[in-house]
N, C-alpha and C positions, 0 to 999 in steps of 0.2 A: 358638583361634577362639571368639568370643563366640556366645551364643545368637542374637543379632541377625544376625551375619555368616552363621551357618548358614542362617537363614531366608532371607536375601538370595540365597544361592547355591543354594537348594533348587529342584527342578524346578517346583514350584508357582509360585515367584516368577518364574522365567524365563518360564513360561507366561503369567503375569499381564502381564508387560511386553510379550510378543508380542501378546497380545490387545488391550492398550491401544494399541499401535502401529497395529494393524489398525483399531481404532475411530477413531483420529486421522485416518488416511488417508480412511476412509469419510466422516467428518464434513466434512473439508476439501473433498471432492468432491461432497458431497450437497447437493441443492437449488440448484445453480448455474443451473438452468433457469428460475427465476422471472424475471418481466419486468425489464428494465433500469430502474434507478431513478435519480432525481436528474438534474442537468444534465450531469454528466461522463460517467457510464457510457455512455449512448447515443451521445454525441458521439465518444468515443474508439473505440467499437465501429464507428461509421460511418466514421471516418477510416481505420481498418484495412481495412474492407470496400472502400472506394474504391481503396485501394492494391492490395488483393488482386485486384479485378476488372480493374484496369489492368495487373497484373503489374509494379507499380512498388514497389521496396523502399526508395526514397529520399525522395520528396517527399510529405509528408502533405497531404491536401486534405480539405475539408469542404464538401459541396455543390458540388464542382468548384473551389472557391477555395482558395488556399494557406492552410495551417493550421500555423503555425510556433510554436505555444505550447510543445510538448514534443519531446524527442528520439524516436527511432524504436523503442526496445527493446520497449515494450508493444505497439506496432503489429506488430512482427515476430512476437512470441509469438502474437498474435491471428491473423495471416495463416497461420502454421503450423497453428494449431488450426482455422481455417476449412477448410483443406485436409483435415484429418483428420476433422472432425466436422460440417462444413457451416456455413452462416451462421446460427448459433444463439447464444442467450445463454450456453449452456454453453461454447461455443468462445471467446466473448469473455472469459469469466472464467477459463478453464482455466489460462492462464499465471500469473495471480495466485495461484491455489490451489497450483500447483507451486512458486512462489517462496515462498509461506507455509510449505509443508512444507520447502523448502530452508533457510529461516531456522531452523526447529526443528532440522533435521539439523546445521546449522552450530554451533548452540549445544551440541548433544550432542558434537560434535568438540572444541569448546572445553573442555567438562567432562573430556574424556579427557586433557587436558594440564595439569591443575591441580597434580597431585602425582605423585611417583614411585611411590607405593603403588598397585599395579595394582588391587587389590580396591576400595579406597576411591575410586580414580579412576573405575572403572566405576559405582560407586554414585552419586557426585556427577553424573556425566554423565547417568545416567538421571533423577535428580531434576530436573536442569536442563532436559532435554527435556520431561519431564512438565509442569513449570510453564509452559514456553513454549507447548506445544501447547494448553493449556487456558486461556491468557490471552486475555481479551476483545478487546484491541486487535488481536492477531494474527489471531484467528478472524474478526473483522468485516472487516478490510481484505484478508484473503486471499480473500474472497468477492466483491471488487469489481473491476470492470474499470477500475482507476485506477492512477495511477503511484506511490502511496505505498508499497505493498508491493514494487513493482518496484524502487524505490530501496533499500528496507530490506534486502532479501536480499543484494545485492552488497556493501553497506556492512558488513553483519554478517559475510559471508564474508571480506571484506578485513580486518576487525578480528580475526577468528579467526586468519587467516594471520599477522598481526603478532604476536598473543599467543603462538601456537605457537612462532614464532621466538624471542620473549623467554623462553619457558619452557625452551627447550633450554639456554640459558645458555652463558657462556664465549665465548671468541674462536675456538674451534675451528671451522673450516669443514667443511661436510659437505653431502651431497645433501639431507637433510631440511631443513636450515636454509635452503638456497637455494631449495628447493621452496616452503617457507612464505613466504619473501619474494616469490618469483615469484607465488604465489597472492595475496598482498597487492596487488601492483601490477596484476595482471591484473584483479582484481575492482574496483579503483579505476577502471580503464578501463571496465569494464562499468557502473559507477555513473555515469560520464559519459554513457553511452548511455541510462541510465535516466531521468535528470532534470537533466542539464546540469551547470553548474559546481559546484553544491552537492555533486555526487558526488565531486569531488576535494577541495573545501574542507574537508568534514567529516573525512575520514580523516586528512588532514594536520594539521588542528587538534587532533583527538583524540590522535594520537600525540605531537604536540608538548606538549600539556597534560599527558599522562601522564608524560612525562619531567620536566616542571616539578614535578608533584606528587611524583614519586619522588626529586627532588633528585639527578639523575644525568644524564650525557650518554649518547647512543647509543653502542654499541660500534663497533669498527672495521668489522665486516662490514656493519652497517646504513649507516654513513657511505659505504662503498664502493658500496652498492646505489643510492645517490642518483645515481650516474653512469649506471647502466643502467635503473633502475626507471622513470623518466619516459619512456624510449623504449618500454617495454612499454605504459604507459598510453596514449601517443600512438598506437601501432600499433593498439591495440584501438579507441580512440575514432575513429580516422581512417576506419574502415569506413563511418561515416555522415557525419561532419562534413566530410570532404574532398569527397565527391561533392555534398553539399548546397551547399557554397560554390562549387564549380565551376558548378553549375546556376544558383544564385540570387544569388551575389555579395553586395553590400552590403545588399540587401533581407533576406537571411537574417540577417546580422549585426545589423541594426537591430531586426527583429521578435523574433528569438530571444534575443539577448543583452541588448540595451539595454531593450526594452520588457518582455519576459517574465522577465528576471532582475533588472536593477537597478531599473527603475521599479516592478515588483511588490513588491520589498523595501522601497523607500524611500518609497512612496506608497500611497494607497488607491485607485489607479486601477481596480482590479478588484473593488472594493466588498466586501471581507471584513474590515472593521475589528473589532477586539476590544481589550480593555484589556491592559496590559502583562502582568498576572499570569495571563492566559488559560491558557497552557500549564502553569502551576504547579498547576492543578487538573485539567486535561485528562489530563496524563501519569499521575498516580496512578489516575484512574478507569480508564484503559486496562489497569491491572494486575489488575482484578477477575477472579477471586475471591481473588487473592493480595494484595490491598491491605494487610491488616494486617501481613503478613510484609514487604512492601516498606517500609512506614512504620517498622516495628521495625528493619529492616536499615539504613535511612537514619539513624535516630536513633542506633543503636549505633555506626555508622561515624563520624558527626560528633562524637559525644561522645568516642570514642576518639581521634579526630584532634586535638581541642583539649586533651584531657587528656594525650596523649602517653604516659601511663603504660601504657595498654592497647595502644598502638601504633595504627596507622591501619587496623586490620583486625579482622575477626571470625574466630575460629578455625573454619575450615570442616571440615577433616578431620584436621588435625594442625598443629602449629606449624611452619611453614616459610615461606620467602620466596615460594614460588610462590603460596600462597593469599593472602598479603598483597598481592602484585602484582595478583591478580585483582580485588580490591575497589577498589584504587586505579585500575586500568584501567577498571573499570565506571563509577566516578564521573566520570572524565575523559570517557568515552564519553557518559554521560548529560547532563552539564552543557553540553557544546559545543552540541548542537542546542537544548537548552532555553534557554540564554542567547541564542543567535543568533536564534531565531525569536521570542523575546519582544520584540526590538527591531524586528521586521518590521512594516511598515505594513499587510500583508495576512496574516490568520491564519485557517487552517482546521484542524480537529482532526487530519486526516491528516498535516499537516506534521510533527508531533512523533513520528510512528511510528518513524523511525530511532533514537530514544532508547529505545524500549520494550524492545529486547533487553537493553540495559544495565540497565534497571529489573528485568527478569526475572532477571538474574544476581544482583542484590542480594537479591531476594526468595528465590531458590533457595538462596543462601548461608545465609540465616536458616532456611529450611525444613530444610536438611540438618543444621544444628546442632540445631534444635528436635526433630528426629525421631531423633537419634543414640541408639542402644541402647534405643529405645522402640517396640516392635512396634505398640502401640495408636495412637500418634501417626502412625506410618508408614502404617497402614491408613486412618487418618482423612484424611491428605493424598491418598492414592490414591483414596479414596472421593469427596473433593471434586472431584478432577480428572475422574474418570469421570462423576460426577453433572453437572458443568458441560457436558460433551460431550453427555450425554443430554438435558439441558435445551435445548441448542442445536438438537438434532434436533427436539425438540417444537416449539420456536419456528418452525423452518423448515417444519414440517408444518402448523401451525395458525394462526400469527400473521403471520409475514413475508409469505406470499403475499397476504393481504388488504391489507396495507399497500402492497405492490408494485402490486397491481391498481389501487388508488386513486391511486397516484403516477404510474403509467404510462399512456400512451395506446394501448398495444398492443391492448387489448380494444375501444377505440373505433374504431381503424382497421380492425380485423378485422370489426366489426359493419358498417361502411360497405362494406367489400369484399364481404361476404355479400349486400348489397343491390344489388350491381352497380356500385359506384362505384370499381372497382379503379384506374382511370386518372385519376380526378378530381384536380385540384390541391388542395392542402391549405394553408389559411391560418390564422393565429391572430388572434383579435380581443381586444384589451385584454390580451394576454399574449404571451409568447414560449415556445413549447413545445420546449425542447431535446430532450425525450424523443422528439419526432416525427422527429428527425434519422435515427434508425435504423428506426423503424417506418413512416415515410412517405418513405423515401429516394427521391430523384429526382422527387418530386411537390410539394415545398415551394416556395412563392412567395418569392423573395428580392429584396433590393435590388441595386443595381448592384455593391456591394462584396462580394456573396456572402452577406451576413448575412440571417437570416430577417427578413421584413418584418412589422412589427407594425401591424395595422389598428386604426383608432380609431372605426369606426362603420359602419353599413350602406352609406353612400355609398362608402367604400373597398372594401367587399365587392362592390358593384355594378360598380365600376371593374375589378376583377379578372375578374368574370364577362364583361364586355364584351371584355376583352383575350383571353379564352378563347373568343371567338365565341359567347357565350351558353350555353356548356356549364356544368352545375352545378359548384360548388366545395364542398369540405368545409371547414367552419369549426369550429375548436376555440375554445371560448369558456368562460370561467368562468361558473358557474351564476348568479352575481349579475348578469351582463350578458346573460343569455340572452333576456330580454324585448325587448332592443333589436332582435333578429332576428325573433322571433316576432310582435311587434307592429308591425314596420316596414311601411310602405305601398309601398316601392320594391323590396323583395325578398320572395320567398316561401321559407319555411324549413320543413324537416321534421327534427325532432329524432330522431336515430337511436339514441342511447344516451348515458348519462352515467356517470361513475365516482365520483360524489360530490363532485368538485371541478370537473371540466371536462365539458362536453357536446360532442358532435359533431353538427353539423347539415348536411344537404344543402341548399344555397341556390341558387336560380335567380332571374332577374330577374322582377319582377312584371308 
């Protein structure tokens, strides 16, 4: 046993890993109480609240109107959390944090199946989990009440199930092999519930591309699983898709599949255009602070692939086909989402999150090799990971809340409520405040189609006041347009508060 191996197996080392694991759980659950930010978090949280208040687990609605953009998995997680923790920001984000931790745990399980050497296997699993838990992309999106991490975890779990099956090797049937395949198909079904057709398209494409890169065909057991695996996927996905179709028929098919799948991909209908290369720089940035190791790992793999002399892998823990398969599998996993979304007409940073676990594997492979038999390098990597989590805590304490307050209307609505305007209708002037969906639920003035109404001037505000029988209305308005209200001769306005971007004013007829 080497000096390095002894250090790894020492009580102090075990204690360090336990303390790090506790720190990871703390960080992922810390600060989830800040105000909901952006357009998506408050809308998804409100959709789940409406389902929760109706006791309806099937039909997503926003402002009482059907909301068929996404499947129900995030909403289900939020409904359960609302029951446990109340209607809070923490509850809205709790499921995402759990799925982020689940992604880390899945990668740890993957690391436990890379090599037959028990000691080296445990070592690599720990490094893989350490890199994953401290990677910027996972940390950020595990704190958001959005669908990106909700999709990433089941895809990661499915890929782990497949790789464990591959790692066992041979044609010998057995409980563990079938359990791994069952896990693969089960989590593909969960992925369908997470974000629609992409949840099945990615796993199928990744597995297929992996076999192409490996220049081999699937074995007999995997071929046979194609007969029963899709039934597992369908059974899991049917828990929501079947009752949705029974309730809404073609309307569901048109809005969910045609508009929010195919049109979103093939057009800029939803106004998120970016250049083709957008994700080629977003993905590496998501691997911070492990970006140098990710870049080095990619370079070494690509160089070895084309030279063929080194083989298509980096020596992780020993020279064996299991470690070679891992890097080939990671590159197949990373390239499928990267290429797919690069051709999409709509691009947002979170779209590429399902490729981040594969990038983490590539970085962890290089880290494991770089730290081999070097206690100083090992402590450096551990220090970087721990420091990253400590910095995240600092940001959540001193920086993020200020940003959230300026991005959210929570404090504005609260200020109005304190002044006695608890039941006043809320309108937006020269803007649409999606953030108000959660914080002013049930009070937002909407058009006939259920969408928020965007007012264009004091005359529109006066019209709403008259419809409310002269009662005051609360107007959310960008600061640059505030004078339109305060200097108007047809309405009387009292500015209650501003957050640096928006102001809220109580407005009555003059």
